[in-house]
LOROPA-263271 format. One record per residue (C-alpha): z, x, y; residue in one letter. Coordinates in steps of 0.2 Angstrom, whole numbers, plus 5000, padded with zeros to 4 digits. Last residue first. Layout:
<atoms>
ZXYA/...
</atoms>
This chain:
<atoms>
478353305193X/477553135195X/477553025180X/477852845183X/478552745197X/477252745211X/478352855223X/477952815241X/477052955252X/477552975270X/477253135279X/477553115298X/477153305304X/477053265322X/477053445327X/478653445337X/479453325324X/479053455310X/479653605321X/481353525324X/481853465341X/483553525347X/484653415358X/484353255349X/486153225344X/485653245326X/484753405330X/486253495338X/487353435325X/486253495311X/486053665320X/487953685320X/487953645302X/486553775298X/487653905307X/489053865296X/487953875280X/487254055285X/489054115288X/489654055271X/488054135263X/488554295270X/487554375284X/486554535288X/486354585271X/484454575272X/484454445257X/485754345267X/484754365284X/483254285274X/484154125279X/483054095293X/483153925302X/481853815310X/480253875303X/478553775305X/477853875320X/478754045315X/477554055301X/477454245297X/479154305305X/480054165295X/479154205279X/479554385281X/481454345284X/481654255267X/482254095261X/481654005276X/482453835281X/481453685288X/482553555297X/481753375293X/482053265307X/482153085300X/480852945306X/479152995301X/479553135289X/479053315289X/478253445277X/477553595284X/477753715269X/478053895268X/478254015253X/480154015252X/480553845257X/482153755260X/482153575268X/483853515276X/483453325280X/484353225293X/484653035294X/484653015275X/484752825270X/484152795254X/482352775262X/482552935270X/482953015252X/481352935245X/480152995258X/480853175255X/480653155237X/478853085238X/478453225251X/479053375241X/478553325223X/480053355212X/480053175208X/481553065213X/483153005205X/484553005218X/486153105216X/487553075228X/488853195236X/490153125247X/490252955257X/489752815246X/488352685252X/486652765247X/485252635245X/484252625230X/482452675229X/482452755216X/483952765205X/485652815212X/487052915204X/488752915215X/490253015218X/489753185212X/491053305215X/490753445228X/490153615223X/488653645233X/487053525231X/485753645237X/486353755222X/485253635211X/483653725217X/484253895210X/484653825192X/483153715193X/481853855197X/482453955182X/482453795171X/480753755177X/480153925171X/479254075180X/480054065197X/479654245203X/478454225218X/476854195209X/477754065197X/478253965212X/476553975221X/475653925204X/476753775204X/478353765193X/478553575185X/477653605169X/479253635159X/479753465165X/478553385153X/476753335152X/475653245140X/476053065147X/477253035133X/478153195138X/478353145156X/478952975151X/480253055140X/480853175153X/481153025165X/482052935152X/483153075147X/483553115166X/483952925170X/485052905156X/486053075158X/486353025177X/486952845171X/488052925158X/488853045170X/489152895182X/490052795169X/490952955163X/491852965180X/491953075195X/490353165190X/490553365192X/490553385172X/488753285172X/488153395185X/488653555176X/487953485160X/486253435168X/485953615174X/484453645163X/483253525172X/483853485189X/482253515196X/481353375186X/482753265195X/482153295213X/483653225223X/485353285231X/485953165244X/487453205256X/488653095264X/489953135277X/491853135276X/492053315284X/492353385267X/490653315262X/489853385277X/490553555274X/490153555256X/488353525261X/488353665273X/488953775259X/487553705247X/486253735261X/486753915261X/486653915242X/484853845243X/484253965257X/484854135250X/485154155232X/484154005224X/482754025237X/482454205234X/481254195219X/480154075229X/480153885233X/478653795241X/479753645243X/481553605244X/482553455248X/484353395253X/484553235263X/486053235274X/486953075280X/488053105295X/489252975300X/490753085295X/490253195309X/491053075321X/489952985333X/489753005352X/488452895360X/486552885361X/485652745371X/484852585364X/484152465378X/482452545374X/482452455357X/482352285365X/480952325377X/480152405361X/480252245351X/479352145366X/478052275365X/477852255347X/477752075348X/476352085360X/475452205351X/475552115334X/474951955343X/473352045349X/473152125333X/473151965323X/472151865335X/470752005335X/470852025316X/470451835315X/471451705306X/473351695308X/473751635290X/472551765281X/473151895293X/475051875290X/476151935303X/477951985301X/479052045316X/480752115315X/481952135329X/483552205321X/484952085315X/485152125297X/486852035291X/486452065273X/485852245275X/485252325260X/485052185248X/484452075262X/483052195267X/482552195248X/482352005249X/481452005265X/480152125257X/479952005242X/479751855253X/478451955263X/477451985247X/477052145239X/475852075226X/474452045238X/473751865244X/474351865262X/473652025271X/475352075278X/475652165294X/477552225297X/478152255315X/479852345315X/481552375323X/482752505330X/482552635317X/483552795314X/484952685306X/483752635292X/483552445289X/481652445291X/481552615282X/482552565266X/481552395267X/480052495265X/480652575250X/481252425242X/479552335246X/478752485237X/479852475222X/479552295220X/477652305222X/477752445208X/478752335197X/477452195199X/476252315192X/474752395202X/473352315211X/474252275226X/475652345239X/475152525238X/473952655246X/475052695261X/475252685280X/476852705288X/476552705307X/477852775318X/478152725337X/479252855345X/480852925351X/481252755360X/482552785374X/481152835387X/480152675384X/478652685396X/478552875392X/477952985406X/476253065401X/476453255399X/476153235380X/474753345379X/474553545380X/472853625379X/472253715364X/473053825350X/472253995354X/470654005365X/469354055353X/468754225348X/467154185339X/466854275322X/466354125312X/465254055326X/464354225328X/464154235309X/463354065309X/462154115323X/462154065341X/460953945347X/461753895364X/462153725358X/463053795343X/464153905354X/464453765366X/465053655352X/466253785346X/467053795363X/467153615363X/468053605347X/469253735353X/469753625368X/469953475357X/471253565346X/472653465353X/474453505356X/476053405359X/475553255350X/475453095360X/477052985362X/476852935380X/476552745378X/474652775381X/474552905368X/475352805354X/474952625356X/473152575355X/472552705343X/474052675332X/473752485333X/471952515327X/472652625313X/473752495307X/472352375307X/471352495295X/472852515285X/473052325282X/472152315265X/473352445259X/474752315258X/476352275267X/475752375281X/477052445293X/477352475311X/478952555314X/479952585330X/481052735331X/482852785338X/483452945332X/485053025324X/485552855318X/487352795316X/487952665302X/489152545306X/488152385302X/487852345320X/486952515323X/487552665334X/486252785339X/486952965339X/487753095349X/488653215337X/490453245336X/491753395335X/493553365332X/493553405314X/492353555314X/493453705316X/494753635304X/493353625291X/494053745278X/492953725262X/493453595248X/494353645232X/493853495220X/494553385208X/493453235204X/493153285185X/492053235171X/492453305154X/490753315145X/489553175145X/488253275134X/487153425136X/485753525127X/485353705132X/483753735141X/482153835137X/480553885146X/479554025138X/479554215142X/478354355138X/476754285145X/477454185160X/478254345166X/479854435165X/479854615170X/480554765159X/482054865164X/482654845145X/481054825135X/480354655132X/479854595114X/478954435113X/479154255117X/480854285125X/481854125129X/482154035145X/483353985158X/485053965149X/486453955161X/487554085170X/486554085186X/485254165175X/485254175156X/483854235145X/484054185126X/483254295112X/481854215103X/480754365102X/481754515104X/482654565122X/483054745127X/484454755139X/484654715158X/482954635159X/481954615176X/481654475187X/480554435201X/480954405219X/480254575225X/478854645214X/479154735198X/478054875193X/478454935175X/479955005165X/481255015177X/482655135171X/484355045172X/485855125178X/487655105172X/488654955163X/488954875179X/487054875184X/486154995196X/484355025198X/483355175192X/481455195197X/480455255183X/479155125187X/479255055205X/480354915211X/479754805226X/481354735234X/482754605231X/482254615212X/483354495203X/484354555187X/484354475171X/485454445156X/486754345167X/488454315161X/489254395177X/488254285188X/486854315201X/486554505197X/485554575212X/484354715214X/483954835228X/485654865234X/486154905252X/487455035254X/
</atoms>
């Protein structure tokens, strides 16, 4: 019989409503039935026993808050009666012991990827056009207008037809009400039928940004590190870089960061400085010629078989809901463990969303040095947030709260499930490169795009992105597989969802089965056989993290 509530951990003091609960309804618990005292929407939590002010509230076996006022048994937890709270933590007893999942079924499997000279394997083959400073964004746009459509990389769909229909209504003298109620043809006409001049190149991507000058020298260094991560990335064949000349982010700084990540860097790379070359026309003409020459070289690359140990998976969440921590995130965690067991690499980031589970993560570090680095990065980040008048407790968004994640610790305990159970082999600060197979922690903000941007710069060739509310986030060079925590979302927004793990909530699939299904999808995407929604829609989100407070 399907239950309508879930107790996640034996030590928890709350239940999760899997369906809407009505006042007077009785729900099961191991100690007997609990009478629901008020309407509790699905995804929200109800207390098992009565709570007094100051009483601890536990979920996932950890402290996630404290009662601010008396809460009846069977009462709903809200931002009015609960406040954020977490336990303190120390280095603890680190351990590298781990019971890995069975992976015999996967050991002989491979994916079709692009092999690079440094031994890494890409899941795509892109050319990059990058400004070193925001002053070059206009020239980047000119190059984009000149290259994308004519080379066969246009968007799949256009809204131009609907615009024409609306123009016709206005020209015909229709009223505002008639325009608002007009029955327009859906989605517009299809594009992308132009044959690609370079069939082995997946696209030309343009990484416009607002940095490179005007901030601190540390900002410029971090930006160059991030851009170097993209230029040296295995999903990238080469790059064209435009520099103005006088900005903080100098060409020499970028070259230094490239050498850090790839001492034997041998990809085609063209760097052009406008103040040296002269006119915009001369700059753009030279950039076009060099980009075409680079694309000709990139087109010689072809997919070849690669072991699954060459996969580098980024773990991300955005628009989370009260089901994310019990369906999508644990399923991703199982897929993560499978990848690690196969010798692959996984990156878990979003440090503000690891608040409250620090002790567990410290204990999973393979040595005390790593645990100490994690503690230092977390405490420094938390201190900076407080100094700015904020704090990790302010991380949950209105959407998170509306759908049951009412404290940051509650959100974090569920978000951390993406990392599975594997030992932590390295702790990285933004924008460092991942170098060790296994589970890695990367310091980034919780902001979806900033964190995804950083994970890819660190080397992620595929990103698993869980969502309960629906978010279209993608990345210019790495496929972002969007995973729904609930079936209602998958049905409501099928255009952006790639995998539905609402099947776990529905009782149709176990977490382990969902994780296995996810790994099969990763292999298909990494091989170029399956195009994810974010790639199909051209969702090329790219936001560098300007080091400071961003939750």
